[in-house]
Each structure stands twice: as C-alpha cells, then as structure tokens.
N, C-alpha and C positions, 0 to 999 in steps of 0.2 A: 342752876346749872352748874355741872361739873367743871371744873378746870382741868385741862390738859396738862400731865406731867412734861418737865422740859425735854426728857427723853424722847417722848413721841412727837414732840413739834419738830425736833431736830431729824428724827428719823422719816417724817413726812415731808420735810425740806429737801432731805438727800433723795427720796423718794421722786418728789415734784422735778428736782434739778435733773436726776438721769432720764425721767420721763421727756422733761423738754430738750434735752441734749439730744436723744434719741428722733425726736421729731424734727427739732431746726438744726441740728447738725451733723457730724458724719460719726459713725461709730463702725465697729468692728466685732460682730460675735464669734464665739469659738476658742476655745482653749489654745489650739495650734496656732491659730492666725493672729489672736492678742498677743502670744509669747513673741513669735516672729516679728510683729510691729512695734514690741517693747525693745526686743533686744536691737532691732535695727535704729531704734531713738525717733521714730516717725510718731510714736505715740505722744500726746499730751497728758494722757491720766489712764491707769487701768483702774477698772472698778471689779471687785472679787468678792464673792457670794460669801456668806459666813460659814458654809459648810462646803467649801470648795476642799476637794480632795487632797490630803495633806503633801503628796509628793509633787501634785500640780501647783498648790500655793508655794511651795519651796523654790520651784523653776522661776515661778514668777517673780516673787520678791528676789531673786539672785538678780536677774536679768534686768528688773527694774532699778535695782542699785547699782548696776555696772552702766547702766543708759542714763541715770539720774530721771528718770520716770516715775512721778508720784502716783503713790496707790492708794485709794481710796474703798477701805473695807464697807462693804454693805452688809449691816446688822441681820438682813434675812438670809432665808434660804437661796438654793439657785432656783426654786421654783418661783420663790417671791420675787425676785430679781428677772427672772422672766417676763412676770406678770407686769412688773414696774414697766420695763421696756417694750411691753406689747408684743411679747413673742409666743407662742403656744407650746413653748416648751422651754425646760430648764435652761439657764444661762450661769455656768459658773464664773466666766470671765469675760470681760468687754473692755474693749481699748477704743478711748476718745481721741480721735483723729482731728475733728473740728467740734467746738462748744457751741455753735450757734449761738442762741440768744439765752442759752442757760449759765447758770452762776457755778456750773459743776467745777471748774478750776481752782475757784474760792475754796471751795471745802474742803481740797486737802491742805491747805494752808495752817 
C-alpha cells in the first residue's frame, strides 16, 4: 500500500474543509462580491484559487490586508476549486461568511 505524501494529505484536508464549509456554512462566490465582502470586513476568510488572475489577486490581497481578513490560497486551479465547492463552473475567489461545521478558519493560522 502506497503512503500519501504530506502535501497530498494537506491538500485533501483543505479541499474537505472547503466542501464542508460550503455544505454547512455560508459562502459567497464570485470575484466582485467576494472583494466587496472582504473590503467591508464582513468576511471571515477569503479563499483564492492558484490560478486567480494577477490583477484580481492583487486587489483581493490589498483589500484583505486593509480589512484584516485572512486569505487561504487553494493550491489547485479555479476549475478544481469550483469542483471542490460543488459548482459547475470555475471559481477564482470565494468568501467564507460562516464556517459552519468546518475547520476552514483554523487552516489560515
């Protein structure tokens, strides 16, 4: 039986936490809505896909820094983030408003 690499287990735990948060908590999808929630300080965390467009990523990073919102960088692409979140389309950014039963907020620390 092959052992999993530590990177694989952490990636799967992030994916599991995102899915659990989407299922049991409250999240907002979409770049514009996510950035507005982050800037207003209503977001508890912002999740960013690994291939998020550079200008969008810079805006998100700047607004999260101003508001003190933690950022979780998802290692996969926006298509993979959309799949993990159960959406039929790519997701570059999503914002966690309520973590629900997930441990996603612990991953940013």
